[in-house]
Backbone as JSON, one array per atom type, in Angstrom:
{
  "sequence": "MLVLFIRVQIIYFVVLLFLRIMGKRQIGEMQPYELVITLIIADLATVPMSDANIPLLNGILPLAILVLLHYSITVLTRKSILLRKFISGKSIIVISPEGINYDALKKLNMNLNDLQESLRQCNYFSFEQVQYAIVETNGKMSVIPTAESAPATAKDVNANNPPPELPSIIVSDGKVMKDNMSSVNFSEEKLNKLLNQLNIKKVKDIIVMNLDNSGKLYYQLKGEQYKVIPDINNISPSPNKSSKKQKKNS",
  "N": [[-12.56, 43.68, 16.02], [-14.78, 42.07, 15.42], [-14.26, 41.66, 12.73], [-11.92, 40.1, 12.84], [-12.95, 37.84, 14.1], [-14.68, 36.86, 12.13], [-12.82, 36.37, 10.06], [-11.27, 34.3, 11.18], [-13.15, 32.23, 11.29], [-13.7, 31.86, 8.57], [-11.16, 31.06, 7.55], [-10.86, 28.74, 9.04], [-12.93, 27.03, 8.06], [-12.16, 26.91, 5.41], [-9.66, 25.59, 5.57], [-10.57, 23.18, 6.66], [-12.16, 22.26, 4.56], [-10.18, 21.93, 2.56], [-8.59, 19.93, 3.71], [-10.41, 17.84, 3.75], [-10.65, 17.45, 1.03], [-8.12, 16.49, 0.5], [-8.24, 13.96, 1.61], [-9.21, 11.28, 3.92], [-7.3, 10.31, 5.65], [-5.68, 9.37, 8.71], [-3.2, 10.89, 10.87], [-1.17, 9.02, 11.42], [-1.36, 7.37, 9.22], [-0.5, 8.69, 7.04], [1.43, 9.38, 4.1], [4.89, 10.47, 3.78], [5.04, 12.91, 2.23], [2.42, 13.8, 2.39], [2.11, 14.32, 5.1], [3.95, 16.42, 5.43], [2.8, 18.45, 3.82], [0.38, 18.79, 5.19], [1.25, 19.77, 7.69], [2.42, 22.2, 6.89], [0.18, 23.52, 5.87], [-1.31, 23.8, 8.23], [0.36, 25.57, 9.58], [0.45, 27.81, 7.89], [-2.2, 28.61, 7.96], [-2.54, 29.83, 10.41], [-1.43, 32.34, 10.21], [-2.99, 34.36, 8.66], [-5.11, 34.26, 10.39], [-4.27, 35.41, 12.79], [-3.24, 37.88, 12.12], [-4.7, 40.68, 11.14], [-4.01, 42.5, 9.23], [-3.13, 41.25, 6.99], [-4.28, 40.52, 3.8], [-7.23, 38.57, 3.25], [-7.38, 36.93, 1.02], [-4.7, 36.55, 0.39], [-4.03, 34.81, 2.36], [-5.57, 32.55, 1.88], [-4.91, 31.76, -0.73], [-2.18, 30.57, -0.78], [-2.81, 28.22, 0.61], [-4.57, 26.96, -1.13], [-2.86, 26.5, -3.27], [-1.09, 24.62, -2.14], [-2.84, 22.46, -1.71], [-3.47, 21.88, -4.36], [-0.91, 21.11, -5.19], [-0.6, 18.81, -3.62], [-2.63, 17.19, -4.72], [-1.64, 16.91, -7.34], [0.79, 15.54, -6.92], [-0.24, 13.17, -5.85], [-1.68, 12.11, -8.04], [0.43, 11.78, -9.9], [2.12, 9.95, -8.54], [0.45, 7.8, -8.53], [0.44, 7.07, -11.16], [3.1, 6.7, -11.86], [5.49, 4.38, -11.03], [8.18, 4.62, -10.36], [8.39, 7.27, -9.45], [6.68, 7.07, -7.29], [8.13, 5.37, -5.61], [10.3, 7.03, -5.11], [9.21, 9.26, -3.78], [7.47, 8.24, -1.75], [8.84, 6.04, -0.85], [9.46, 2.54, -0.15], [7.96, -0.51, 1.06], [9.64, -2.32, 3.64], [11.16, -5.34, 4.56], [11.81, -6.34, 7.76], [11.97, -8.46, 9.47], [12.35, -11.83, 8.72], [11.9, -15.34, 7.84], [14.53, -16.09, 8.27], [15.4, -14.5, 10.29], [16.17, -11.4, 12.05], [16.6, -8.61, 9.98], [19.24, -6.83, 10.02], [20.56, -4.89, 8.51], [18.45, -3.71, 7.14], [17.13, -2.5, 9.27], [18.99, -0.53, 9.94], [18.87, 1.09, 7.66], [16.36, 2.15, 8.0], [16.76, 3.63, 10.18], [16.22, 2.53, 12.67], [16.31, 0.9, 15.88], [16.81, -2.09, 17.87], [15.16, -1.88, 20.08], [13.17, -0.15, 19.15], [12.07, -1.83, 17.24], [11.1, -3.95, 18.83], [9.17, -2.56, 20.31], [7.36, -1.82, 18.3], [6.48, -4.34, 17.52], [5.24, -5.2, 19.85], [3.08, -3.47, 19.89], [1.62, -4.61, 17.94], [0.76, -6.79, 19.22], [2.59, -8.9, 19.56], [5.08, -10.43, 21.35], [7.5, -11.62, 21.26], [10.33, -12.34, 19.24], [10.36, -14.8, 18.02], [7.77, -15.4, 17.5], [7.13, -14.27, 15.15], [6.82, -14.48, 11.69], [7.13, -12.86, 9.41], [7.95, -9.42, 9.43], [7.05, -6.26, 8.45], [7.91, -3.02, 7.59], [5.88, -0.48, 6.7], [5.32, 2.05, 4.11], [4.21, 4.24, 5.35], [5.24, 4.17, 7.84], [4.12, 2.45, 9.67], [3.88, -0.87, 11.1], [3.51, -4.09, 9.72], [2.59, -7.41, 10.48], [3.2, -10.81, 9.94], [2.38, -13.63, 11.55], [4.0, -16.62, 12.89], [2.92, -19.99, 12.17], [2.25, -21.25, 14.54], [1.73, -19.15, 16.24], [-0.34, -17.72, 15.28], [-3.66, -16.25, 15.31], [-6.2, -18.24, 16.87], [-4.59, -20.56, 17.31], [-2.49, -23.1, 15.87], [-1.43, -24.78, 17.73], [-3.43, -25.06, 19.63], [-5.26, -26.77, 18.46], [-3.75, -28.9, 17.86], [-2.63, -29.09, 15.3], [-0.58, -29.34, 12.37], [0.28, -26.88, 10.68], [1.39, -25.57, 7.52], [4.14, -23.23, 7.16], [3.33, -19.73, 6.87], [3.11, -17.98, 3.74], [4.73, -15.2, 2.12], [3.05, -12.92, 0.29], [3.5, -11.2, -2.85], [3.06, -8.21, -4.71], [2.72, -8.42, -8.06], [1.65, -7.18, -10.21], [0.52, -3.91, -10.4], [-1.93, -1.5, -10.56], [-2.07, -1.85, -13.35], [0.59, -2.01, -14.07], [3.68, -3.72, -14.38], [5.44, -5.1, -11.69], [8.57, -5.44, -11.49], [10.65, -5.74, -9.61], [9.36, -6.96, -7.45], [8.6, -9.36, -8.57], [10.87, -10.92, -8.71], [11.19, -11.71, -6.08], [9.4, -13.75, -5.71], [10.26, -15.62, -7.41], [9.47, -15.3, -10.11], [9.0, -14.63, -13.57], [8.89, -12.37, -16.43], [8.26, -13.79, -18.68], [6.9, -16.0, -17.62], [4.78, -14.6, -16.57], [3.48, -13.6, -18.85], [2.65, -16.01, -19.97], [0.93, -16.83, -17.96], [-1.05, -14.85, -18.1], [-2.15, -15.45, -20.59], [-3.27, -17.94, -20.01], [-5.25, -17.16, -18.26], [-6.84, -15.72, -19.87], [-6.44, -12.94, -20.06], [-6.1, -10.07, -21.75], [-4.7, -7.62, -21.72], [-2.2, -6.13, -19.68], [-2.8, -3.74, -18.54], [-5.42, -3.92, -17.85], [-5.51, -5.01, -15.37], [-6.11, -4.51, -11.98], [-4.89, -5.29, -9.57], [-2.47, -7.83, -8.86], [-1.56, -10.49, -7.0], [0.95, -12.67, -5.79], [2.24, -15.59, -4.19], [4.97, -17.59, -2.83], [4.06, -20.18, -2.8], [2.52, -20.44, -4.98], [-0.03, -19.46, -4.97], [-2.5, -17.34, -6.21], [-3.88, -14.12, -6.36], [-6.07, -11.96, -7.93], [-7.48, -9.08, -9.6], [-9.53, -7.69, -12.04], [-10.28, -4.67, -13.85], [-13.47, -3.4, -13.21], [-14.45, -5.86, -12.49], [-15.02, -8.65, -10.17], [-12.77, -9.81, -7.59], [-10.52, -12.64, -8.0], [-9.33, -15.86, -6.98], [-6.68, -18.06, -7.36], [-5.74, -21.15, -6.33], [-3.37, -22.53, -6.99], [-1.1, -21.7, -9.36], [0.15, -23.42, -11.0], [-1.6, -25.37, -11.62], [-3.73, -24.64, -13.37], [-6.74, -24.98, -14.97], [-7.1, -25.29, -18.43], [-8.83, -22.82, -20.27], [-11.64, -22.98, -22.49], [-11.05, -22.52, -25.99], [-11.89, -20.49, -28.9], [-12.24, -22.17, -31.11], [-12.85, -24.65, -29.99], [-15.31, -24.02, -28.86], [-16.83, -23.61, -31.14], [-16.85, -26.18, -32.18], [-18.42, -27.47, -30.27], [-20.88, -26.23, -30.71], [-21.45, -27.09, -33.31], [-21.71, -29.78, -32.89]],
  "CA": [[-12.73, 42.4, 16.7], [-15.74, 41.31, 14.64], [-13.57, 41.27, 11.49], [-11.03, 38.99, 13.18], [-13.81, 36.69, 14.38], [-15.16, 36.34, 10.83], [-11.66, 35.84, 9.34], [-10.91, 33.01, 11.78], [-14.14, 31.24, 10.86], [-13.5, 31.61, 7.14], [-9.94, 30.27, 7.41], [-11.09, 27.41, 9.62], [-13.73, 26.21, 7.16], [-11.37, 26.69, 4.2], [-8.7, 24.52, 5.89], [-11.35, 21.95, 6.82], [-12.54, 21.84, 3.21], [-8.99, 21.46, 1.86], [-8.17, 18.65, 4.3], [-11.36, 16.83, 3.27], [-10.28, 17.18, -0.36], [-6.89, 15.7, 0.52], [-8.54, 12.59, 2.0], [-9.58, 11.07, 5.31], [-6.26, 9.58, 6.37], [-5.22, 9.85, 9.99], [-1.8, 11.31, 10.83], [-0.31, 7.84, 11.38], [-1.51, 6.67, 7.96], [-0.08, 9.57, 5.95], [2.75, 9.28, 3.49], [5.7, 11.62, 4.21], [4.69, 14.17, 1.56], [1.12, 14.23, 2.89], [2.32, 14.89, 6.43], [4.62, 17.71, 5.25], [1.83, 19.43, 3.33], [-0.59, 19.05, 6.26], [1.9, 20.63, 8.68], [2.57, 23.54, 6.31], [-1.16, 24.12, 5.83], [-1.65, 24.21, 9.6], [1.17, 26.74, 9.94], [0.03, 28.95, 7.07], [-3.55, 29.04, 8.33], [-2.51, 30.66, 11.62], [-0.95, 33.69, 9.91], [-4.11, 35.3, 8.42], [-6.02, 34.27, 11.54], [-3.77, 36.26, 13.87], [-2.85, 39.2, 11.61], [-5.8, 41.24, 10.34], [-3.47, 43.35, 8.17], [-2.89, 40.42, 5.8], [-5.53, 40.29, 3.06], [-7.73, 37.21, 3.42], [-7.05, 36.17, -0.18], [-3.29, 36.18, 0.5], [-3.93, 33.68, 3.27], [-6.23, 31.39, 1.29], [-4.25, 31.36, -1.97], [-1.13, 29.57, -0.55], [-3.43, 26.96, 1.01], [-5.1, 26.34, -2.35], [-1.71, 26.02, -4.05], [-0.61, 23.4, -1.5], [-3.8, 21.39, -2.0], [-3.25, 21.53, -5.77], [0.35, 20.37, -5.22], [-0.89, 17.48, -3.07], [-3.41, 16.43, -5.72], [-0.75, 16.61, -8.48], [1.71, 14.48, -6.5], [-1.03, 11.94, -5.7], [-1.95, 11.59, -9.39], [1.7, 11.35, -10.5], [2.6, 8.73, -7.88], [-0.43, 6.7, -8.92], [0.75, 6.69, -12.53], [4.52, 6.38, -12.02], [6.02, 3.56, -9.96], [9.48, 5.17, -9.95], [8.13, 8.47, -8.64], [6.08, 6.59, -6.04], [9.22, 4.87, -4.76], [11.15, 8.15, -4.73], [8.52, 10.16, -2.83], [6.91, 7.52, -0.6], [9.68, 4.92, -0.45], [8.82, 1.23, -0.34], [7.9, -1.33, 2.27], [10.91, -3.02, 3.89], [11.06, -6.49, 5.45], [12.81, -6.25, 8.83], [12.08, -9.81, 10.03], [11.98, -12.88, 7.79], [12.16, -16.63, 8.49], [15.96, -16.19, 8.62], [15.66, -13.69, 11.48], [16.11, -9.94, 11.94], [17.44, -8.01, 8.95], [19.85, -5.69, 10.72], [20.85, -3.85, 7.51], [17.19, -3.0, 6.88], [16.89, -1.64, 10.43], [19.88, 0.64, 9.84], [18.34, 1.96, 6.61], [15.17, 2.8, 8.54], [17.17, 4.36, 11.4], [15.55, 1.88, 13.79], [17.12, -0.01, 16.67], [16.05, -3.27, 18.29], [14.11, -1.45, 21.0], [12.07, 0.34, 18.31], [11.46, -3.0, 16.62], [10.32, -4.65, 19.86], [8.01, -1.74, 20.64], [6.39, -1.93, 17.2], [5.9, -5.69, 17.57], [4.31, -5.26, 21.0], [1.86, -2.76, 19.49], [0.88, -5.57, 17.11], [0.42, -7.91, 20.12], [3.57, -9.97, 19.51], [6.04, -10.06, 22.39], [8.75, -12.35, 21.07], [10.73, -12.41, 17.84], [10.09, -16.13, 17.48], [6.36, -15.45, 17.12], [6.96, -13.51, 13.9], [7.36, -15.04, 10.45], [7.56, -11.68, 8.66], [7.57, -8.1, 9.91], [7.28, -5.33, 7.33], [7.67, -1.6, 7.87], [5.21, 0.09, 5.53], [5.81, 3.37, 3.71], [3.69, 5.25, 6.27], [5.93, 3.99, 9.12], [3.48, 1.43, 10.48], [4.43, -2.21, 10.92], [2.6, -5.2, 9.48], [3.21, -8.64, 10.97], [2.64, -12.13, 9.63], [2.89, -14.49, 12.62], [4.25, -18.02, 12.57], [1.7, -20.79, 12.22], [1.93, -21.56, 15.93], [1.34, -17.94, 16.99], [-1.46, -17.06, 14.62], [-4.92, -16.35, 16.06], [-6.73, -19.61, 16.86], [-3.31, -21.18, 16.97], [-2.43, -24.52, 15.53], [-1.14, -25.52, 18.96], [-4.68, -25.33, 20.33], [-5.97, -27.89, 17.83], [-2.75, -29.92, 17.56], [-2.48, -29.21, 13.84], [0.71, -28.95, 11.82], [0.06, -26.04, 9.51], [2.6, -25.11, 6.85], [4.45, -21.83, 7.47], [2.66, -18.81, 5.94], [3.91, -17.42, 2.66], [4.64, -13.74, 1.97], [2.66, -12.58, -1.08], [4.08, -10.0, -3.46], [2.27, -7.64, -5.8], [3.49, -8.49, -9.3], [1.06, -6.17, -11.11], [-0.17, -2.89, -9.63], [-2.5, -0.45, -11.41], [-1.74, -2.09, -14.75], [2.04, -1.94, -14.29], [4.4, -4.9, -13.89], [6.4, -4.8, -10.63], [9.67, -6.36, -11.77], [11.39, -6.02, -8.38], [8.6, -7.9, -6.63], [8.53, -10.65, -9.25], [12.06, -11.71, -8.37], [11.07, -12.24, -4.72], [8.6, -14.97, -5.76], [10.85, -16.42, -8.49], [8.56, -15.2, -11.25], [9.6, -13.87, -14.66], [7.93, -11.79, -17.36], [7.82, -14.88, -19.57], [5.87, -16.74, -16.88], [3.62, -13.71, -16.43], [2.77, -13.6, -20.13], [2.0, -17.32, -20.08], [-0.18, -16.83, -17.0], [-2.1, -13.98, -18.64], [-2.81, -16.21, -21.65], [-4.08, -18.98, -19.38], [-6.39, -16.52, -17.61], [-7.55, -14.94, -20.9], [-6.27, -11.51, -19.81], [-5.45, -9.58, -22.97], [-3.8, -6.5, -21.45], [-1.79, -5.94, -18.29], [-3.44, -2.51, -18.06], [-6.76, -4.26, -17.34], [-5.38, -5.59, -14.03], [-5.98, -3.57, -10.87], [-3.85, -5.84, -8.7], [-2.21, -9.26, -8.97], [-0.73, -10.91, -5.88], [1.42, -14.05, -5.92], [3.19, -15.99, -3.15], [5.9, -18.65, -3.25], [3.36, -21.46, -2.93], [1.8, -20.43, -6.26], [-1.38, -18.93, -4.8], [-2.65, -16.09, -6.96], [-5.06, -13.27, -6.14], [-6.05, -10.88, -8.9], [-8.75, -8.42, -9.89], [-9.55, -6.88, -13.24], [-11.12, -3.48, -13.76], [-14.88, -3.65, -13.42], [-14.81, -7.25, -12.14], [-14.71, -9.07, -8.81], [-11.47, -10.48, -7.46], [-10.48, -14.09, -8.16], [-8.21, -16.5, -6.3], [-6.24, -19.34, -7.92], [-4.94, -21.79, -5.27], [-2.05, -22.92, -7.48], [-1.01, -21.31, -10.77], [0.69, -24.55, -11.78], [-2.71, -26.28, -11.92], [-4.85, -23.88, -13.93], [-7.41, -25.72, -16.04], [-7.16, -24.44, -19.63], [-10.17, -22.38, -20.64], [-11.93, -23.35, -23.89], [-10.8, -21.48, -26.98], [-13.01, -20.25, -29.8], [-12.43, -23.31, -31.99], [-13.54, -25.69, -29.23], [-16.69, -23.59, -28.72], [-17.49, -23.84, -32.41], [-17.08, -27.6, -32.29], [-19.55, -27.82, -29.41], [-22.1, -25.75, -31.35], [-21.72, -27.92, -34.46], [-22.17, -31.08, -32.43]],
  "C": [[-13.68, 41.48, 15.91], [-15.1, 40.8, 13.34], [-12.67, 40.06, 11.74], [-11.83, 37.71, 13.42], [-14.28, 36.03, 13.08], [-14.01, 35.7, 10.05], [-11.27, 34.45, 9.86], [-11.87, 31.92, 11.32], [-13.95, 30.87, 9.39], [-12.28, 30.71, 6.92], [-10.15, 28.85, 7.92], [-11.84, 26.51, 8.64], [-13.0, 25.96, 5.83], [-10.36, 25.56, 4.43], [-9.41, 23.18, 6.02], [-11.74, 21.39, 5.45], [-11.34, 21.25, 2.47], [-8.52, 20.11, 2.4], [-9.12, 17.53, 3.89], [-11.05, 16.46, 1.83], [-9.06, 16.27, -0.42], [-7.14, 14.25, 0.91], [-8.75, 12.47, 3.49], [-8.53, 10.33, 6.1], [-5.98, 10.21, 7.73], [-3.73, 10.17, 9.88], [-0.88, 10.1, 10.68], [-0.38, 7.08, 10.08], [-0.99, 7.48, 6.78], [1.29, 9.17, 5.4], [3.55, 10.51, 3.89], [5.3, 12.93, 3.55], [3.34, 14.7, 2.03], [1.25, 14.89, 4.26], [2.96, 16.27, 6.33], [3.63, 18.78, 4.82], [0.81, 19.78, 4.4], [0.0, 19.99, 7.32], [2.05, 22.06, 8.16], [1.23, 24.26, 6.25], [-1.57, 24.63, 7.21], [-0.9, 25.47, 10.0], [0.72, 27.98, 9.18], [-1.33, 29.49, 7.51], [-3.54, 29.96, 9.55], [-2.14, 32.11, 11.33], [-2.1, 34.65, 9.63], [-5.11, 35.32, 9.57], [-5.59, 35.31, 12.58], [-3.44, 37.68, 13.42], [-3.93, 39.73, 10.67], [-5.3, 42.12, 9.2], [-3.19, 42.57, 6.89], [-4.22, 40.19, 5.09], [-5.94, 38.81, 3.13], [-7.35, 36.33, 2.21], [-5.59, 35.7, -0.15], [-3.08, 35.02, 1.47], [-4.5, 32.41, 2.67], [-5.49, 30.86, 0.07], [-3.11, 30.35, -1.75], [-1.7, 28.21, -0.15], [-3.95, 26.22, -0.22], [-3.98, 25.78, -3.21], [-1.17, 24.71, -3.47], [-1.54, 22.21, -1.77], [-3.66, 20.93, -3.45], [-1.97, 20.73, -5.93], [0.15, 18.94, -4.72], [-1.63, 16.61, -4.09], [-2.52, 16.01, -6.89], [0.2, 15.47, -8.12], [0.98, 13.14, -6.38], [-1.29, 11.3, -7.05], [-0.68, 11.04, -10.02], [2.22, 10.06, -9.87], [1.71, 7.53, -8.2], [-0.08, 6.19, -10.31], [2.19, 6.22, -12.71], [5.04, 5.6, -10.8], [7.34, 4.12, -9.44], [9.3, 6.39, -9.06], [7.53, 8.09, -7.3], [7.15, 6.11, -5.07], [10.08, 6.02, -4.25], [10.5, 8.99, -3.64], [8.08, 9.41, -1.58], [7.81, 6.42, -0.08], [8.97, 3.61, -0.74], [8.85, 0.46, 0.96], [9.18, -2.16, 2.4], [10.68, -4.14, 4.89], [12.18, -6.41, 6.49], [12.97, -7.58, 9.57], [11.58, -10.79, 8.98], [12.2, -14.22, 8.5], [13.62, -16.84, 8.88], [16.31, -15.39, 9.87], [15.56, -12.21, 11.19], [17.08, -9.47, 10.86], [18.04, -6.72, 9.51], [20.18, -4.55, 9.74], [19.6, -3.04, 7.19], [16.85, -2.06, 8.03], [17.74, -0.37, 10.36], [19.39, 1.62, 8.77], [17.15, 2.77, 7.12], [15.48, 3.64, 9.77], [16.4, 3.85, 12.62], [16.56, 1.06, 14.58], [16.23, -1.16, 17.14], [14.94, -2.91, 19.28], [12.89, -0.92, 20.23], [11.31, -0.83, 17.69], [10.58, -3.75, 17.62], [9.05, -3.87, 20.2], [6.93, -1.85, 19.56], [5.72, -3.3, 17.2], [4.9, -5.81, 18.72], [3.0, -4.55, 20.68], [1.0, -3.63, 18.57], [0.52, -6.84, 17.88], [1.32, -9.13, 19.93], [4.74, -9.56, 20.4], [7.36, -10.81, 22.28], [9.06, -12.44, 19.58], [10.36, -13.76, 17.22], [8.62, -16.32, 17.09], [6.12, -14.9, 15.71], [7.62, -14.23, 12.73], [7.92, -13.92, 9.58], [7.1, -10.43, 9.41], [7.99, -7.09, 8.84], [6.96, -3.92, 7.78], [7.12, -0.97, 6.6], [5.73, 1.5, 5.26], [5.31, 4.48, 4.62], [4.29, 5.1, 7.68], [5.31, 2.94, 10.01], [4.08, 0.06, 10.17], [3.31, -3.21, 10.71], [3.33, -6.49, 9.85], [2.45, -9.85, 10.47], [3.22, -13.09, 10.67], [3.24, -15.88, 12.1], [2.95, -18.8, 12.72], [1.27, -21.06, 13.65], [1.38, -20.36, 16.69], [0.19, -17.18, 16.35], [-2.71, -17.16, 15.48], [-5.58, -17.71, 15.83], [-5.59, -20.54, 16.47], [-3.42, -22.66, 16.67], [-2.13, -25.37, 16.75], [-2.43, -25.94, 19.67], [-5.42, -26.54, 19.77], [-5.02, -29.0, 17.41], [-2.6, -30.17, 16.05], [-1.11, -28.73, 13.42], [0.48, -28.17, 10.53], [1.38, -25.68, 8.85], [2.88, -23.66, 7.19], [3.8, -20.9, 6.45], [3.64, -18.26, 4.92], [3.71, -15.9, 2.62], [4.27, -13.41, 0.54], [3.32, -11.29, -1.55], [3.18, -9.52, -4.58], [3.14, -7.65, -7.06], [2.91, -7.59, -10.38], [0.26, -5.2, -10.24], [-0.62, -1.78, -10.56], [-2.08, -0.6, -12.87], [-0.27, -2.04, -15.08], [2.72, -3.14, -13.65], [5.45, -4.47, -12.87], [7.56, -5.79, -10.71], [10.46, -6.71, -10.5], [10.69, -7.06, -7.53], [8.55, -9.29, -7.25], [9.71, -11.55, -8.89], [11.94, -12.34, -6.99], [10.22, -13.51, -4.68], [9.04, -15.85, -6.93], [9.93, -16.48, -9.72], [9.21, -14.3, -12.3], [8.5, -13.29, -15.55], [7.4, -12.83, -18.34], [6.71, -15.7, -18.91], [4.6, -15.9, -16.74], [2.81, -13.7, -17.72], [2.02, -14.91, -20.35], [0.78, -17.38, -19.17], [-1.34, -16.0, -17.52], [-2.87, -14.68, -19.76], [-3.74, -17.27, -21.07], [-5.36, -18.39, -18.76], [-7.23, -15.68, -18.57], [-7.55, -13.44, -20.59], [-5.47, -10.94, -20.97], [-4.41, -8.5, -22.69], [-3.46, -6.42, -19.97], [-2.49, -4.72, -17.7], [-4.84, -2.77, -17.49], [-6.72, -4.76, -15.9], [-5.24, -4.49, -12.99], [-4.85, -4.02, -9.95], [-3.71, -7.33, -8.98], [-1.16, -9.63, -7.93], [-0.31, -12.36, -6.07], [2.36, -14.36, -4.77], [4.01, -17.18, -3.64], [5.24, -20.01, -3.4], [2.6, -21.55, -4.25], [0.38, -19.93, -6.16], [-1.48, -17.54, -5.41], [-3.97, -15.41, -6.6], [-4.98, -12.16, -7.18], [-7.44, -10.32, -9.1], [-8.59, -7.55, -11.12], [-10.49, -5.69, -13.05], [-12.57, -3.83, -14.08], [-15.33, -5.05, -13.1], [-14.49, -7.53, -10.68], [-13.35, -9.76, -8.78], [-11.62, -11.99, -7.64], [-9.23, -14.64, -7.47], [-7.93, -17.84, -6.98], [-5.35, -20.01, -6.88], [-3.52, -22.15, -5.72], [-1.98, -22.6, -8.97], [-0.45, -22.42, -11.64], [-0.4, -25.55, -12.17], [-3.93, -25.5, -12.39], [-5.45, -24.69, -15.06], [-7.54, -24.82, -17.25], [-8.59, -24.09, -19.99], [-10.41, -22.69, -22.11], [-11.67, -22.2, -24.84], [-11.98, -21.39, -27.95], [-13.31, -21.47, -30.67], [-13.2, -24.41, -31.29], [-15.01, -25.34, -29.03], [-17.48, -23.85, -30.0], [-17.83, -25.31, -32.6], [-18.29, -28.04, -31.48], [-20.87, -27.4, -30.06], [-22.49, -26.66, -32.52], [-22.25, -29.3, -34.06], [-23.59, -30.99, -31.88]]
}
C-alpha cells in the first residue's frame, strides 16, 4: 500500500512537470496535436498508478517520449510554415462584409447554430453586427464588429467611422506569407520595395509584419520595439549615406 502511495505521488509530479514543460495553455487554447498528446499523457499516467506490477520507469519513459515529441513538433512548426498548416491548419474567415461563407462552414463541419452560438459567446447576437468572424486554429472564434457595433459605438457619438479593415500577416518569423499577401493585394515586388524604404536588409530580421487593405502597417524587428506606419503609400524616405555625408561636410 505504501509503495502504491509513493508511486502515485511520483507519477503525479512527473506529469505535472511535463505539462509545465509543454506550456501553460488551457484546453481551449491548445492546437489539435497538443490536445492529443495531453490526452494520451493523462491516459498513460493512470496505468503505472493503478498497477504496481509495472516498473515505474516503464511508466515514466513513454511520458518523456511524448513530451519530447511535443517539443519537436513545436520547433518544426515554428520553422516550417507548410508543416504548421498541415498539423495545426489555418484560420478561416466564416463571415466577411459579403456575408456568411457557407463553404467555409462546411469545411469546418459547422452549422449556422454553431456559428450563432460562437458569436453569442463573443457578445454579438446578430450577423449584421459582425464585419469579420474568423475561426482560429484552436477552434476559438475571433470577431471584428462593424463600426456601428464596436464598443463605444459610433452611433452613440453620431460619428461616421469607416468600416474596419482585416489585417493580414505578410511576414511571420522571418518568412514571407505569400497566401496572405494576395488577400491585401500585395506582391513580393512591393514587399521588397517596402523593405528598402524601411531600411530592413533581411526578411529574417522581421518577427511579424501586418498589413491591411487601407495600407496600415504594423511590424517589429528582432530586438526592437514594434512600429506602426499609418499608410505605406506615404512613407517619408529615410536619408541615405551620401546625404548624411553632405550634411557633415556642410
